[in-house]
Residue frames as qw, qx, qy, qz and C-alpha x, y, z in Angstrom:
[[0.110, -0.977, 0.163, -0.078, 100.28, 14.77, 28.94],
 [0.813, 0.291, -0.282, 0.418, 104.08, 14.86, 28.65],
 [0.326, -0.874, 0.233, -0.275, 106.06, 15.41, 31.76],
 [0.512, 0.317, -0.738, 0.304, 109.10, 14.09, 33.47],
 [0.721, -0.582, -0.171, -0.335, 107.64, 12.39, 36.49],
 [0.845, -0.472, 0.086, 0.235, 110.87, 10.90, 37.86],
 [0.334, 0.886, -0.290, 0.140, 113.86, 13.13, 37.23],
 [0.845, 0.073, -0.391, 0.358, 117.30, 11.42, 37.64],
 [0.349, 0.216, -0.418, 0.810, 118.57, 14.39, 39.82],
 [0.317, -0.312, 0.147, -0.884, 115.46, 16.09, 41.14],
 [0.176, 0.031, 0.907, -0.380, 113.65, 12.86, 42.03],
 [0.036, 0.519, 0.837, 0.173, 110.00, 12.15, 41.85],
 [0.047, -0.158, -0.066, -0.984, 107.91, 15.22, 40.98],
 [0.178, -0.575, -0.792, 0.101, 104.74, 15.46, 43.16],
 [0.077, 0.053, 0.069, -0.993, 102.79, 18.74, 42.63],
 [0.361, 0.458, 0.657, -0.477, 99.20, 19.46, 43.03],
 [0.220, 0.355, 0.673, 0.610, 97.16, 19.33, 39.66],
 [0.186, 0.520, 0.294, -0.780, 95.17, 22.51, 38.86],
 [0.495, 0.570, 0.630, 0.182, 92.84, 23.23, 35.91],
 [0.074, -0.460, 0.201, 0.862, 93.55, 26.00, 33.35],
 [0.606, 0.641, 0.467, -0.062, 91.51, 26.97, 30.22],
 [0.212, -0.359, 0.491, 0.765, 93.39, 27.87, 26.92],
 [0.232, 0.127, -0.544, -0.796, 91.24, 29.08, 24.04],
 [0.732, -0.123, -0.058, -0.668, 88.07, 27.65, 25.56],
 [0.862, -0.038, -0.505, -0.025, 89.33, 24.16, 26.34],
 [0.589, -0.715, 0.317, -0.205, 90.31, 22.99, 29.87],
 [0.729, 0.349, -0.527, 0.262, 93.71, 21.33, 30.53],
 [0.795, -0.566, -0.136, 0.170, 95.54, 20.05, 33.52],
 [0.370, 0.729, -0.360, 0.449, 98.57, 21.87, 34.79],
 [0.722, -0.303, -0.479, 0.396, 100.85, 21.43, 37.79],
 [0.286, -0.950, -0.118, 0.049, 100.95, 24.04, 40.49],
 [0.466, -0.734, 0.256, 0.421, 104.00, 26.27, 40.20],
 [0.563, 0.053, 0.536, 0.627, 104.86, 25.73, 36.53],
 [0.049, 0.340, -0.192, -0.919, 104.73, 28.27, 33.92],
 [0.665, 0.497, 0.192, -0.524, 101.95, 28.70, 31.43],
 [0.473, 0.622, -0.544, -0.306, 104.29, 27.77, 28.65],
 [0.022, -0.310, 0.944, -0.111, 105.34, 24.54, 30.45],
 [0.512, 0.236, 0.680, -0.469, 101.76, 23.58, 31.09],
 [0.690, 0.557, -0.006, -0.463, 100.64, 24.14, 27.49],
 [0.340, 0.563, -0.730, -0.184, 103.73, 22.35, 26.12],
 [0.224, -0.133, 0.939, -0.223, 102.96, 19.36, 28.43],
 [0.559, 0.441, 0.554, -0.431, 99.44, 19.34, 26.85],
 [0.547, 0.174, 0.635, 0.516, 100.97, 19.29, 23.43],
 [0.274, 0.910, 0.312, 0.004, 100.10, 22.82, 22.55],
 [0.673, -0.045, 0.151, 0.722, 102.77, 24.69, 20.60],
 [0.134, 0.533, 0.284, 0.786, 101.14, 27.76, 19.04],
 [0.248, -0.465, -0.558, 0.641, 100.69, 30.46, 21.62],
 [0.216, 0.769, 0.197, -0.569, 99.74, 33.40, 19.52],
 [0.653, 0.542, 0.379, 0.368, 99.86, 34.71, 15.83],
 [0.407, -0.122, 0.088, 0.901, 102.10, 37.51, 14.60],
 [0.158, 0.658, 0.321, -0.663, 100.56, 40.93, 14.14],
 [0.284, 0.575, -0.362, -0.676, 101.54, 41.40, 10.42],
 [0.275, 0.241, -0.863, -0.348, 102.00, 37.94, 8.73],
 [0.769, -0.185, 0.099, -0.604, 99.61, 36.21, 11.03],
 [0.625, 0.311, -0.713, 0.062, 102.07, 33.39, 11.31],
 [0.822, -0.493, -0.278, -0.065, 101.91, 31.03, 14.30],
 [0.162, 0.696, -0.526, 0.461, 104.35, 31.93, 17.10],
 [0.865, -0.289, -0.411, 0.021, 105.60, 29.68, 19.93],
 [0.634, -0.732, 0.168, 0.186, 107.93, 29.55, 22.96],
 [0.608, 0.710, -0.236, 0.264, 111.31, 30.82, 21.87],
 [0.268, 0.577, -0.586, 0.501, 113.78, 31.77, 24.61],
 [0.725, -0.337, -0.599, 0.052, 111.95, 30.54, 27.54],
 [0.538, -0.282, -0.422, 0.673, 113.17, 33.11, 29.91],
 [0.020, -0.836, -0.454, 0.308, 111.19, 36.28, 29.24],
 [0.293, -0.443, 0.275, 0.801, 113.48, 38.16, 26.91],
 [0.132, 0.028, 0.662, 0.737, 111.93, 37.76, 23.43],
 [0.412, 0.292, 0.335, -0.795, 108.10, 38.22, 24.07],
 [0.339, 0.103, -0.747, -0.563, 107.18, 35.59, 21.49],
 [0.250, -0.283, -0.926, 0.005, 104.97, 33.64, 23.90],
 [0.193, -0.010, 0.259, -0.946, 102.72, 36.50, 24.70],
 [0.239, -0.421, -0.853, -0.197, 99.11, 35.35, 25.75],
 [0.374, -0.498, -0.007, -0.782, 96.09, 37.05, 27.27],
 [0.347, -0.120, -0.852, 0.373, 95.68, 35.90, 30.96],
 [0.152, -0.604, -0.691, 0.367, 92.30, 36.59, 32.64],
 [0.259, 0.893, 0.361, 0.079, 91.72, 39.48, 30.25],
 [0.243, -0.858, 0.271, 0.361, 95.12, 41.03, 30.65],
 [0.820, 0.569, -0.039, 0.047, 96.95, 41.07, 27.27],
 [0.525, 0.683, -0.424, 0.280, 100.61, 40.36, 26.58],
 [0.662, -0.597, 0.432, -0.135, 101.55, 38.35, 29.57],
 [0.399, 0.538, -0.732, -0.122, 104.59, 36.22, 28.79],
 [0.914, -0.120, -0.247, -0.298, 103.79, 32.53, 29.05],
 [0.756, 0.216, -0.516, 0.340, 107.31, 31.49, 29.94],
 [0.281, 0.223, -0.538, 0.763, 107.47, 33.49, 33.07],
 [0.499, -0.283, 0.056, -0.817, 103.92, 33.52, 34.24],
 [0.082, -0.075, 0.953, -0.281, 102.92, 30.91, 36.82],
 [0.415, -0.347, -0.663, -0.518, 99.67, 29.02, 36.36],
 [0.297, -0.070, 0.567, -0.765, 96.91, 29.38, 38.89],
 [0.173, 0.340, 0.922, -0.067, 93.81, 27.11, 39.41],
 [0.255, 0.753, 0.562, -0.227, 90.93, 28.46, 37.17],
 [0.130, -0.561, 0.276, 0.770, 93.13, 30.72, 35.07],
 [0.641, 0.660, 0.384, -0.075, 91.69, 31.70, 31.62],
 [0.274, -0.510, 0.476, 0.662, 94.32, 32.08, 28.93],
 [0.690, 0.643, 0.327, -0.059, 93.81, 32.85, 25.23],
 [0.610, -0.012, 0.331, 0.720, 96.23, 33.32, 22.33],
 [0.117, 0.781, 0.056, -0.610, 96.65, 36.75, 20.70],
 [0.076, -0.251, 0.661, 0.703, 96.49, 37.53, 16.95],
 [0.277, -0.093, -0.702, -0.650, 94.21, 35.83, 14.62],
 [0.514, -0.468, -0.611, -0.378, 90.66, 35.94, 15.74],
 [0.483, -0.455, -0.554, 0.503, 91.41, 37.47, 19.18],
 [0.083, -0.962, -0.262, -0.003, 90.27, 40.82, 20.60]]
């Protein structure tokens, strides 16, 4: 898992670990971080596939404006991964190719 554990300005980062599931695989996330940050820390870059070309899409703006990071969260489609906070036991899936 890739994270900054000791930030030069923010100091040591101590947050509770939670478990999320993305496309059927369990991953560790830190309480309070966004879905996008948790997936990036677990080396996951593709969040969904475009509707027409079926090309992989990833985090782009990181602030909720572009909608490129849409995922399905606990059965609710089109949640923006960059502004949605992880919760313990959350089920997340990519949208597009082979998704409902």
